[in-house]
Rosetta silent file (secondary structure, phi, psi, omega in degrees, C-alpha in Angstrom):
SEQUENCE: MAPTRFLARTMGPTLLALSASEYRNWHVFPKSSPAVVLLNGTILFACGVGIVQSHNVWYPPQALLVTALGWSILALGASRMAVPELILSSVQESQGQPNTLLVGMGTVGIVLCTIGYWL
SCORE:     score description
SCORE:     0.000 S_00000001
   1 L     0.000  137.349 -179.193   16.434   19.766    5.529 S_00000001
   2 L   -66.202  147.483 -179.274   13.178   20.540    7.325 S_00000001
   3 H   -57.531  -37.902  179.634   10.321   18.058    6.809 S_00000001
   4 H   -61.705  -46.340 -178.577    8.093   20.754    5.282 S_00000001
   5 H   -66.344  -41.788  178.332   10.701   21.656    2.711 S_00000001
   6 H   -60.154  -48.214 -179.623   11.483   18.011    1.934 S_00000001
   7 H   -66.962  -36.684  176.929    7.813   17.150    1.401 S_00000001
   8 H   -62.974  -39.224  177.639    7.255   20.312   -0.655 S_00000001
   9 H   -67.734  -25.622  178.348   10.181   19.287   -2.880 S_00000001
  10 H   -85.766  -47.646 -174.085    8.604   15.862   -3.311 S_00000001
  11 H   -75.264  -33.723 -177.844    4.948   16.818   -3.657 S_00000001
  12 H   -60.630  -59.320  178.354    5.427   19.909   -5.864 S_00000001
  13 H   -61.709  -32.953  178.153    7.044   18.248   -8.892 S_00000001
  14 H   -62.965  -45.839  179.137    4.765   15.232   -8.427 S_00000001
  15 H   -65.678  -37.649  177.112    1.649   17.406   -8.635 S_00000001
  16 H   -62.872  -48.185  179.916    3.018   19.264  -11.659 S_00000001
  17 H   -65.157  -40.201 -179.510    3.790   16.032  -13.510 S_00000001
  18 H   -65.276  -44.791 -179.213    0.492   14.474  -12.453 S_00000001
  19 H   -65.924  -39.054  178.802   -1.623   17.424  -13.568 S_00000001
  20 H   -67.024  -43.628 -178.505    0.171   17.603  -16.930 S_00000001
  21 H   -71.191  -36.108  177.214   -0.103   13.866  -17.592 S_00000001
  22 H   -68.463  -36.214  176.243   -3.743   13.699  -16.505 S_00000001
  23 H   -63.153  -44.184 -178.247   -4.565   16.637  -18.777 S_00000001
  24 H   -67.137  -34.152 -174.305   -2.810   14.929  -21.691 S_00000001
  25 L  -113.389   25.788 -175.392   -4.450   11.546  -21.047 S_00000001
  26 H   -57.808  -30.988 -176.060   -7.835   12.639  -19.723 S_00000001
  27 H   -64.162  -18.583 -178.256   -9.649   10.591  -22.366 S_00000001
  28 H   -82.771  -20.778 -174.034   -8.616    7.280  -20.752 S_00000001
  29 H   -66.311  -40.291  178.048  -10.285    7.903  -17.377 S_00000001
  30 H   -63.497  -19.698 -179.294  -13.926    7.366  -18.431 S_00000001
  31 H   -89.206   -0.178 -178.576  -12.880    3.936  -19.760 S_00000001
  32 L   -68.526  168.672  175.667  -11.442    2.836  -16.394 S_00000001
  33 L  -109.318  159.694  176.626  -12.982    0.149  -14.219 S_00000001
  34 H   -57.626  -30.709  179.181  -14.084    0.467  -10.586 S_00000001
  35 H   -64.991  -37.128  178.081  -11.212   -1.846   -9.620 S_00000001
  36 H   -68.123  -40.104  177.433   -8.686    0.646  -11.022 S_00000001
  37 H   -63.251  -42.164  178.005  -10.377    3.485   -9.109 S_00000001
  38 H   -62.263  -44.854  178.436  -10.244    1.374   -5.933 S_00000001
  39 H   -62.486  -44.198  177.195   -6.545    0.608   -6.445 S_00000001
  40 H   -59.967  -41.015  177.908   -5.823    4.283   -7.079 S_00000001
  41 H   -63.112  -38.936  178.870   -7.701    5.137   -3.899 S_00000001
  42 H   -63.709  -43.086  178.900   -5.660    2.640   -1.909 S_00000001
  43 H   -65.644  -44.918  178.481   -2.401    4.160   -3.156 S_00000001
  44 H   -62.208  -42.396  179.890   -3.620    7.708   -2.466 S_00000001
  45 H   -60.232  -45.993  179.957   -4.820    6.710    0.998 S_00000001
  46 H   -63.125  -41.252  177.600   -1.450    5.169    1.882 S_00000001
  47 H   -64.537  -42.966  178.659    0.406    8.257    0.634 S_00000001
  48 H   -61.984  -43.109  177.611   -1.923   10.543    2.583 S_00000001
  49 H   -61.646  -42.435  178.847   -1.441    8.542    5.778 S_00000001
  50 H   -60.947  -42.845  179.245    2.325    8.713    5.299 S_00000001
  51 H   -65.706  -46.619 -177.370    2.271   12.487    4.872 S_00000001
  52 H   -65.777  -39.840  179.836   -0.042   13.038    7.837 S_00000001
  53 H   -66.944  -35.238 -177.569    1.932   10.696   10.109 S_00000001
  54 H   -92.403  -14.991 -174.026    5.238   12.356    9.285 S_00000001
  55 L  -150.023   75.820  176.274    4.010   15.941    8.998 S_00000001
  56 L  -106.542   64.571 -174.578    0.969   16.925   11.061 S_00000001
  57 L  -117.270  131.665 -173.074    2.148   20.524   11.531 S_00000001
  58 L  -112.107    3.824  177.146   -0.262   23.452   11.227 S_00000001
  59 L  -150.244  138.084    5.320    2.053   26.449   11.514 S_00000001
  60 L   -77.102 -178.101 -175.258    3.703   28.297    9.639 S_00000001
  61 H   -56.246  -34.223  178.231    1.578   28.640    6.475 S_00000001
  62 H   -63.212  -42.285  178.438    3.981   26.552    4.367 S_00000001
  63 H   -67.237  -37.373  177.174    3.625   23.673    6.819 S_00000001
  64 H   -58.894  -43.745  179.959   -0.139   24.171    6.859 S_00000001
  65 H   -61.869  -45.050 -179.698   -0.274   23.731    3.078 S_00000001
  66 H   -63.940  -45.097 -179.772    1.717   20.481    3.199 S_00000001
  67 H   -65.675  -44.792  179.633   -0.372   19.080    6.063 S_00000001
  68 H   -62.668  -38.360  177.219   -3.690   20.118    4.498 S_00000001
  69 H   -66.202  -38.683  175.959   -2.652   18.524    1.219 S_00000001
  70 H   -60.276  -45.531  177.682   -1.753   15.324    3.079 S_00000001
  71 H   -64.884  -36.615  178.671   -5.193   15.236    4.693 S_00000001
  72 H   -65.982  -41.609  177.830   -6.820   15.977    1.317 S_00000001
  73 H   -63.841  -41.885  177.528   -4.942   13.116   -0.339 S_00000001
  74 H   -60.409  -46.744 -179.350   -5.970   10.818    2.511 S_00000001
  75 H   -65.977  -40.087  178.009   -9.638   11.846    2.159 S_00000001
  76 H   -62.642  -44.006  177.658   -9.562   11.496   -1.634 S_00000001
  77 H   -62.276  -42.783  179.256   -8.104    8.006   -1.316 S_00000001
  78 H   -62.832  -39.933  179.859  -10.695    7.015    1.280 S_00000001
  79 H   -67.433  -38.354  178.286  -13.540    8.229   -0.946 S_00000001
  80 H   -69.436  -30.365  176.114  -12.198    6.300   -3.934 S_00000001
  81 H   -74.140  -36.086 -174.943  -11.898    3.188   -1.794 S_00000001
  82 H   -76.469  -42.846 -174.824  -15.401    3.594   -0.340 S_00000001
  83 L  -136.522   66.737 -177.441  -17.391    4.362   -3.501 S_00000001
  84 H   -63.826  -32.865  179.607  -15.329    3.628   -6.630 S_00000001
  85 H   -65.834  -40.601  179.347  -18.425    3.219   -8.809 S_00000001
  86 H   -65.904  -42.044  177.931  -19.716    6.669   -7.850 S_00000001
  87 H   -61.977  -45.399 -179.349  -16.329    8.264   -8.533 S_00000001
  88 H   -64.587  -40.712  179.618  -16.127    6.540  -11.915 S_00000001
  89 H   -66.163  -34.118  177.526  -19.658    7.567  -12.890 S_00000001
  90 H   -68.411  -35.018  175.796  -18.891   11.206  -12.064 S_00000001
  91 H   -67.745  -40.868  179.462  -15.817   11.043  -14.320 S_00000001
  92 H   -66.316  -34.645  178.039  -17.904    9.463  -17.076 S_00000001
  93 H   -69.814  -23.667  178.062  -20.544   12.182  -16.727 S_00000001
  94 L   -74.718   -1.412  176.710  -17.868   14.826  -17.239 S_00000001
  95 L    57.730   34.990  174.730  -17.611   13.386  -20.783 S_00000001
  96 L    70.973   19.232  179.611  -13.869   13.054  -20.591 S_00000001
  97 L   -98.113  128.294  176.352  -13.250   16.793  -20.212 S_00000001
  98 L   -65.172  148.092 -176.582  -10.531   17.931  -17.815 S_00000001
  99 L  -118.121 -171.887 -176.614  -11.801   20.325  -15.199 S_00000001
 100 H   -67.375  -15.075  177.269  -10.496   23.043  -12.942 S_00000001
 101 H   -59.087  -39.464  179.876   -9.167   20.421  -10.530 S_00000001
 102 H   -67.025  -37.246  176.091   -6.192   19.892  -12.833 S_00000001
 103 H   -64.676  -41.648  177.586   -5.487   23.632  -12.915 S_00000001
 104 H   -62.749  -42.031  178.369   -5.672   23.661   -9.124 S_00000001
 105 H   -61.231  -44.573  179.053   -3.298   20.699   -8.882 S_00000001
 106 H   -63.314  -40.627  179.355   -0.803   22.422  -11.140 S_00000001
 107 H   -64.283  -45.618  177.556   -1.058   25.661   -9.175 S_00000001
 108 H   -63.056  -36.969  176.306   -0.497   23.903   -5.845 S_00000001
 109 H   -60.800  -42.115  177.853    2.437   22.091   -7.456 S_00000001
 110 H   -64.430  -43.730  179.111    4.005   25.416   -8.447 S_00000001
 111 H   -61.757  -44.192 -179.927    3.474   26.817   -4.945 S_00000001
 112 H   -66.166  -37.945  175.362    5.030   23.720   -3.359 S_00000001
 113 H   -61.883  -40.977  177.813    8.012   23.872   -5.724 S_00000001
 114 H   -61.675  -45.196  178.474    8.484   27.502   -4.728 S_00000001
 115 H   -63.082  -45.069 -174.436    8.357   26.573   -1.034 S_00000001
 116 H   -72.938  -36.701 -172.633   10.666   23.603   -1.465 S_00000001
 117 H  -105.815  -24.958 -172.767   13.302   25.056   -3.747 S_00000001
 118 L  -122.025  -15.328 -179.882   13.300   28.832   -3.332 S_00000001
 119 L  -103.049    0.000    0.000   11.897   29.796    0.086 S_00000001
């Protein structure tokens, strides 16, 4: 199986499950601590590095999506590691309301599932 398809099959269902569970449990995030945000950032950073190291391919468009998502995960993890208090305060200011990011995550998850399982 091609690396793009393998990663799409892994990342697609993960993003779908993550967006659904974060939507369902959004109320717990404002109560988090900066240490939890930092730990989450470390995990995201490691996952992003793994994706980028194993799949830094920019063509065709399916591969571009997987690579760009890997870089985005890496950047998100780095930002959470660098400024966990700022990330937490922005979540607290959102008053515990899920935003369009979760819809975007779910949509990308559907696209990746389509790439991984049907294309």
